[in-house]
C-alpha positions as CSV (number, residue, x, y, z in Angstrom):
1,M,0.0,0.1,-0.1
2,T,1.2,3.4,-0.6
3,D,0.7,6.1,1.9
4,Q,-0.8,9.1,-0.2
5,T,0.4,11.3,2.9
6,A,4.2,11.0,2.2
7,P,5.9,13.8,1.5
8,G,6.9,12.7,-1.8
9,K,3.5,12.4,-3.3
10,G,2.2,16.1,-1.9
11,G,-0.4,15.1,0.0
12,K,-3.2,15.8,-2.4
13,A,-5.8,13.2,-0.7
14,A,-5.0,14.7,2.9
15,A,-5.0,18.2,2.0
16,K,-8.5,17.7,-0.1
17,A,-9.7,15.5,3.4
18,A,-9.1,18.5,5.2
19,E,-11.2,20.9,2.8
20,V,-14.2,18.9,3.3
21,P,-14.6,19.8,7.3
22,A,-13.6,23.1,6.9
23,A,-16.0,23.8,4.0
24,R,-18.8,22.4,6.1
25,A,-17.9,24.1,9.2
26,A,-17.8,27.4,7.2
27,A,-21.3,26.5,5.7
28,N,-22.6,25.9,8.8
29,A,-21.2,28.7,10.9
30,G,-25.0,30.3,11.1
31,A,-26.4,26.7,12.5
32,A,-27.6,26.3,16.2
33,P,-24.7,24.3,18.5
34,G,-25.0,20.6,18.0
35,E,-27.2,20.9,14.8
36,P,-25.9,18.3,12.4
37,F,-24.9,20.2,9.0
38,A,-27.4,20.2,6.3
39,A,-26.4,21.7,3.1
40,P,-29.0,23.4,1.0
41,S,-30.7,21.2,-1.6
42,T,-31.0,22.3,-5.1
43,R,-35.0,22.2,-4.5
44,A,-34.6,24.6,-1.4
45,A,-32.6,26.9,-3.3
46,L,-35.0,27.0,-6.4
47,G,-38.1,26.0,-5.0
48,G,-40.8,23.2,-6.0
49,W,-42.7,23.9,-8.7
50,L,-46.0,24.7,-7.0
51,E,-44.0,27.3,-4.6
52,G,-41.6,28.9,-7.1
53,P,-38.0,29.9,-6.5
54,N,-36.9,31.5,-3.5
55,L,-36.3,35.1,-4.9
56,R,-36.5,36.5,-1.5
57,D,-32.8,37.5,-1.5
58,G,-32.4,37.4,2.4
59,A,-34.9,39.6,2.9
60,E,-36.5,38.2,6.1
61,G,-39.9,39.3,7.1
62,E,-40.8,40.8,3.7
63,Y,-44.3,40.3,2.3
64,R,-45.7,39.7,-0.9
65,G,-46.6,43.5,-1.9
66,E,-44.4,45.1,0.3
67,R,-41.9,46.7,-2.1
68,L,-45.2,48.0,-3.8
69,G,-46.2,49.8,-0.9
70,L,-49.5,47.4,-0.1
71,P,-50.6,46.2,3.2
72,E,-49.7,42.6,4.2
73,S,-53.2,41.5,4.5
74,G,-56.8,42.5,4.2
75,S,-58.3,44.9,2.2
76,G,-56.0,46.6,-0.6
77,S,-53.5,43.7,-0.1
78,L,-52.3,41.5,-2.9
79,A,-54.9,38.4,-3.9
80,G,-53.4,35.1,-3.7
81,Q,-53.1,32.9,-6.7
82,G,-55.9,30.4,-5.2
83,R,-58.4,33.2,-5.6
84,R,-57.0,34.6,-8.9
85,L,-56.9,31.1,-10.5
86,G,-60.9,30.3,-9.1
87,A,-61.8,34.0,-10.5
88,L,-60.5,32.8,-13.6
89,A,-62.2,29.7,-13.6
90,V,-65.9,31.4,-12.8
91,D,-65.2,33.8,-15.7
92,W,-64.1,31.1,-18.2
93,A,-67.0,29.1,-17.2
94,I,-69.4,32.2,-17.8
95,A,-67.9,32.3,-21.3
96,Y,-68.6,29.1,-22.1
97,L,-72.1,29.3,-20.8
98,V,-72.9,32.2,-22.9
99,V,-71.5,30.5,-26.1
100,A,-73.5,27.5,-25.5
101,A,-76.8,29.9,-24.9
102,F,-76.1,31.1,-28.5
103,G,-76.3,27.7,-29.7
104,W,-72.4,27.2,-30.8
105,H,-71.0,23.9,-29.6
106,P,-68.1,25.2,-27.6
107,A,-66.0,22.4,-28.6
108,S,-65.8,23.3,-32.3
109,A,-63.5,25.8,-34.0
110,Q,-66.3,28.4,-34.1
111,G,-67.1,27.7,-30.2
112,Q,-63.8,28.3,-29.3
113,W,-63.3,31.3,-30.7
114,G,-66.5,32.5,-29.2
115,V,-65.4,31.2,-25.7
116,L,-62.2,33.5,-26.1
117,A,-64.1,36.5,-27.5
118,V,-66.3,36.6,-24.7
119,F,-64.1,36.1,-22.0
120,A,-62.1,39.1,-23.6
121,A,-65.2,41.3,-24.0
122,E,-66.0,40.3,-20.4
123,H,-62.9,41.6,-19.0
124,L,-62.6,44.7,-21.3
125,L,-66.0,45.9,-20.3
126,L,-66.2,44.8,-16.5
127,I,-62.9,45.9,-15.6
128,S,-62.7,49.1,-17.3
129,T,-66.0,50.2,-16.0
130,L,-66.3,48.2,-12.7
131,G,-62.4,47.3,-11.7
132,F,-63.4,43.5,-11.5
133,T,-64.9,40.7,-13.4
134,I,-68.0,38.2,-12.0
135,G,-65.2,35.9,-11.0
136,K,-63.4,38.5,-9.2
137,R,-66.5,39.8,-7.7
138,V,-67.3,36.3,-6.2
139,F,-63.7,35.7,-4.9
140,G,-63.6,39.3,-3.7
141,L,-60.6,40.5,-5.8
142,R,-60.6,43.9,-7.9
143,V,-58.2,45.2,-10.7
144,G,-56.2,48.1,-9.7
145,K,-53.5,50.4,-11.0
146,L,-50.5,51.2,-8.7
147,G,-50.0,55.1,-8.5
148,G,-53.3,56.1,-10.4
149,P,-56.4,55.2,-11.3
150,L,-57.0,52.5,-14.2
151,T,-57.3,53.9,-17.6
152,P,-58.9,52.0,-20.4
153,L,-55.5,51.5,-22.2
154,N,-54.2,49.6,-19.2
155,V,-57.3,47.2,-19.5
156,V,-56.5,46.8,-23.3
157,V,-53.1,45.9,-22.6
158,R,-54.1,43.8,-19.4
159,T,-56.8,42.0,-21.3
160,V,-54.7,41.2,-24.7
161,L,-51.7,40.0,-22.9
162,L,-54.0,37.9,-20.6
163,M,-55.2,36.2,-23.9
164,L,-51.9,35.3,-24.8
165,V,-51.4,33.5,-21.7
166,V,-47.7,32.8,-21.1
167,P,-47.5,36.5,-19.5
168,A,-50.2,35.6,-17.0
169,V,-48.3,32.4,-16.0
170,I,-45.0,34.3,-15.6
171,W,-44.9,35.8,-11.8
172,D,-42.6,38.0,-10.2
173,R,-41.6,37.6,-6.3
174,D,-44.7,39.7,-5.4
175,G,-47.1,37.1,-7.5
176,R,-48.0,39.6,-9.9
177,G,-48.3,38.1,-13.6
178,L,-46.2,39.6,-16.3
179,H,-49.8,40.8,-17.8
180,D,-50.2,43.0,-15.0
181,R,-46.7,44.3,-14.7
182,L,-46.6,45.3,-18.1
183,A,-50.2,47.0,-17.8
184,G,-49.2,48.7,-14.7
185,S,-52.1,46.9,-12.8
186,V,-52.2,44.6,-9.7
187,E,-55.1,42.5,-8.5
188,L,-55.9,43.1,-4.9
189,R,-58.4,42.0,-2.5
190,R,-61.5,43.8,-2.1
């Protein structure tokens, strides 16, 4: 057997073996005494597919909407994703029922375009006049604009981007969709 720590071999294995505990000690410096070393997993760093990535960047205690000057909870706080998806489902179901009531089969090509048109019309008309759609009203949500009133142009931009779907499923650290960010709007609790 060959001794790898012998002076003639350079001691590479011994040096590497000494680096591992030193790296663990450095990484574990903030842990409580007696707590075993636990390296952060990739899942913890990137987040799961439901909770999304960890984008807080060490800002402990920061809540969604704090950077926007919104309250943490209650009226005027950012709407949660569950409520937003529920409102979307209600609005989509209403558009589906309207198209079916006019005699078009919603599964046909004409019916699919009809559902999309009714959904877009509902958003354009109701959000620009009332600030909410029927689904948003049911779930206690409203659409507003940061720093001023919601304009018809904001509603048009938001609705067009919502119809493209992809901007609506890309969220920032506050949970705002890209369609809301580009339109300057935000979904709030009533």
